[in-house]
C-alpha positions in Angstrom: -29.1 -14.0 23.0 -27.1 -17.3 23.3 -25.4 -17.5 26.3 -22.1 -17.8 25.1 -22.7 -13.7 23.3 -23.9 -12.9 26.9 -21.2 -14.1 28.3 -18.5 -12.9 25.8 -20.4 -8.7 26.1 -20.0 -9.2 29.9 -16.1 -10.1 29.5 -16.2 -7.2 27.0 -17.8 -4.6 29.4 -16.9 -5.7 32.5 -12.8 -5.5 31.2 -11.7 -8.7 31.7 -11.3 -9.6 28.2 -8.4 -11.3 26.9 -7.0 -9.1 24.6 -2.9 -9.2 23.8 -2.8 -5.8 25.8 -4.9 -7.1 28.7 -2.8 -10.2 28.7 0.5 -8.8 28.7 -0.9 -6.1 31.5 -1.3 -9.0 33.7 2.2 -10.9 33.3 1.7 -12.6 30.1 4.3 -12.8 27.9 2.9 -12.6 24.3 3.0 -10.1 21.3 0.9 -7.0 21.6 0.0 -6.3 18.3 -3.1 -7.0 15.9 -3.5 -10.4 14.1 -5.5 -9.0 11.4 -3.1 -5.5 10.7 0.2 -5.8 12.8 -1.1 -2.4 14.5 1.4 -2.4 17.4 -1.4 -2.4 20.5 -4.3 -5.2 20.4 -6.8 -4.3 22.8 -10.8 -4.5 22.8 -11.9 -1.2 20.9 -8.9 -2.4 18.2 -10.2 -6.0 18.2 -13.6 -5.0 17.6 -13.9 -1.5 16.3 -11.3 0.6 14.9 -9.0 -2.5 13.1 -8.8 -1.3 9.6 -10.2 -4.6 8.8 -12.6 -4.7 11.3 -13.6 -1.1 9.5 -14.6 -2.8 6.4 -16.9 -5.1 7.9 -18.9 -2.5 9.8 -18.8 -0.3 6.6 -20.6 -3.1 4.2 -23.0 -3.9 7.6 -23.9 0.0 7.1 -23.0 0.5 10.8 -20.0 2.6 10.2 -21.5 5.8 10.4 -22.9 5.2 13.6 -20.2 3.5 15.4 -17.7 6.7 14.1 -20.0 8.6 15.9 -20.3 7.1 19.0 -16.3 6.6 19.1 -15.5 10.0 18.8 -17.9 10.6 21.7 -16.3 7.9 24.4 -13.3 6.2 24.4 -14.2 3.2 26.9 -15.4 0.2 25.1 -18.3 -1.0 27.6 -20.2 2.8 27.1 -19.8 2.4 23.2 -21.6 -0.8 23.0 -24.2 0.7 25.8 -24.5 3.5 23.4 -24.9 1.9 20.6 -27.7 -0.4 22.1 -29.0 2.1 23.0 -28.9 4.3 19.6 -29.6 1.6 17.6 -32.8 -0.2 16.0 -33.3 -4.0 17.5 -32.3 -5.4 14.2 -29.2 -3.2 14.3 -28.3 -4.5 17.7 -28.8 -8.2 17.0 -26.3 -7.6 14.0 -24.5 -5.5 16.0 -23.7 -8.1 18.5 -23.4 -10.8 16.1 -20.7 -9.0 14.2 -18.7 -8.4 17.4 -18.8 -12.3 18.3 -17.9 -13.2 14.8 -15.1 -10.7 14.6 -13.5 -12.2 18.2 -14.1 -15.8 16.7 -12.4 -14.8 13.3 -9.5 -13.0 15.6 -8.9 -16.7 17.8 -8.7 -19.0 14.8 -6.1 -16.5 13.4 -4.0 -17.0 16.2 
């Protein structure tokens, strides 16, 4: 995995991922809504897993059923990621990490 993707996951799992909700909590004045679906609260789980546009990506990658089961067990992004990494095959893990990275980059390009 390239260092920039490792760094991305480190930020996500450590809770220092710069979502609009986190920035707002840190005193940065910005809108809270999602750039893809206008949902009123953009946090890391919404950006990477629950946004309707993102769910379509996961469904197309044939990973949504597994992800959906995991998010009903725990609602903490780092726990979700670690559970997925533990339960997916190595090929699925690679696909998941690439998709999450791409979702973040796509989100940033819309800003």
